[in-house]
Structure formats: C-alpha cells, structure tokens
LUMLONU-221144 format. One record per atom (N, C-alpha, C): x, y, z. Coordinates in steps of 0.02 Angstrom, whole numbers, plus 32768, in hexadecimal, padded with zeros to 4 digits. Each point is the difference from the previous one (the first is absolute). Layout:
BEGIN
XYZ;...
# end
This chain:
BEGIN
802A7FC58000;7FD6803B8000;802D803E8000;7FF080317FD5;8029803D7FFC;7FFE80288041;803280298008;80068028803D;7FEB80487FF0;7FDC801E802D;7FE980457FF9;803880318011;800380387FDA;80338033800C;7FFC801B8048;7FC480078019;7FF780188045;801F7FD28033;7FFC7FBF7FF3;801D7FCE802D;804C80057FFF;801C800A7FC5;804980077FFA;8017803D8029;7FDD80377FF7;8012803D8024;7FF87FF6804B;7FCB7FE08016;7FF47FF48047;80387FD6801F;80147FCB7FDE;80357FD5801A;804280268006;801080287FCE;803F80278002;7FFE80328039;7FC980248007;7FFA80338035;80007FE08046;7FE57FC48004;80007FDC8040;80477FF28017;802A7FED7FD1;80457FED8010;8030803C8000;7FF180327FD7;802A803C7FFA;7FD1803C800B;7FF18010803F;7FCB80318010;800A80467FE2;803E80167FF7;800B80447FE6;7FFF80027FB3;7FF47FC87FE0;80057FFB7FB7;7FCA80297FDC;8016801F7FCA;7FD3801C7FCF;7FFE7FCD7FC8;7FC47FE87FF0;7FFA7FC87FD1;7FD380147FC6;80187FF37FC4;7FD9800C7FC3;7FFE7FBE7FD9;7FC37FE87FF1;7FF87FC07FDD;7FDB800C7FBE;80187FE17FCC;7FDF80047FBE;7FF57FBA7FE5;7FC37FF17FEC;7FF07FBF7FE0;801380067FB6;80367FE07FED;801C80097FBD;7FD57FE57FC7;7FDC7FC9800D;7FD87FE17FCC;7FB67FFF800E;7FED8017803A;7FBA7FFD8013;7FE87FBB8012;802F7FD2800D;7FEE7FBB800E;80097FEC8049;8019802D802A;800B7FF18046;803C7FD2800C;80287FF47FCD;803B7FD48006;804280247FF4;7FFE80387FDE;803D80247FEB;7FFC80488018;8028800F8032;7FFF8043801F;804580217FFC;7FFE80428004;803D8028800C;7FF580238042;803480038028;7FFB80228041;803C802D800A;7FF3803A801C;8036802D8015;7FF6800A804A;80347FF08027;7FFD80048048;8038802E8018;7FED80338026;8031802F801C;7FFC7FFA804C;803B7FF8801F;80027FF98049;80448016801B;7FFF80218039;803E80128022;80247FC28019;7FDB7FC98009;801E7FC18017;80307FE37FCC;7FFD80187FC3;802C7FE77FCB;804680218003;800780358027;803F80258003;80397FD18016;803880047FDB;803B7FD88010;7FFC7FB87FE9;7FC97FED7FE0;7FF87FBC7FE8;800B7FFE7FB4;80197FC87FE8;80087FF87FB8;7FBB7FF87FE1;7FFD80087FBE;7FC17FF77FDC;7FE57FB9800C;802B7FCF7FFF;7FEB7FBB800D;7FE17FF98045;801F801D8033;7FE57FFD8044;7FBC80248004;7FFA80387FDE;7FC180247FFE;7FC97FD47FE2;800F7FE07FC8;7FCE7FD57FDF;7FEF7FC4802C;80327FE58022;7FF37FC8802D;7FCF80148037;8006803D8019;7FD280188033;7FB880007FE6;7FF880177FC2;7FBD80037FE3;7FE67FB97FF4;802A7FD47FE5;7FEA7FBB7FF4;7FED7FDD8041;8025800C8035;7FEE7FE38042;7FBC801A8017;7FF380407FF2;7FC0801E8013;7FC67FDD7FDD;800C7FE37FC6;7FCB7FDF7FDA;7FF27FB98018;80257FEA8032;7FF47FC28025;7FF67FC37FD2;802F7FF67FD2;7FFF7FC37FD7;7FCE80007FC7;7FDF80377FF3;7FCF80017FCA;801E80087FBB;803F80167FFC;802280067FBF;80067FBB7FE1;7FEE7FFC7FC0;80057FC07FDD;7FC17FD68007;7FD38015802C;7FC17FDC8009;7FC7802E7FEE;7FE380208033;7FC9802F7FF4;8018803C7FD6;803F80128009;801D80397FDC;80347FE57FD0;7FF080027FC0;802B7FE17FCE;803E802B7FF1;7FF680417FF6;8039802A7FEC;7FFA80458021;803980198018;80028042801F;803F80247FE9;7FF780337FD8;8039802B7FEC;80088032803A;80387FFB8023;80098024803E;803580377FFB;7FEE803B8017;803080378007;7FFD80168049;803B8008801E;800380188045;802D803D8004;7FF2802A8031;8029803C800A;7FF780198047;802D802E8013;7FFB80228040;7FE180447FF3;7FE280208032;7FE480427FF6;803680327FED;7FEE80317FD9;803080337FE9;8018802A8039;
# end
C-alpha cells in the first residue's frame, strides 16, 4: 500500500522535531517522492549521516510502503 506524504512528514518531524520538511509526490502514485529536510541537527554531519537520520525516522518503510525517495538535506542558513 502506498504511503501518504503527510505520513512521511509526520515520521520525520517526530524523529527530528526542528525539521522543516517539504514533500513532493513525483508521479502522483504515492510511491515516488522527493523530500527536502532542513534541520540544525544536521550540523557537523556528512550528507550520508544526514540521510541516515531521515531514513531511520521512516522506521523501515523505505523499500516497502515507500518505494523511492529523492532526498535533499541541509542545515538552516
């Protein structure tokens, strides 16, 4: 079953409370999303570590309910 964009955002904000999250459904099918996540918690972390934080927030749903996520992470300006 496809995952709702609101659920993706909720899971990320639950794990990374200060995050600003933007989700876009790339195909309109609920399986392919793009996400941009900005958080001060990413400061001093590599891009890989930042992405791992987001994937952990999704609690194992990547590859199952959520087929594809194009992810961009950043720290606040």
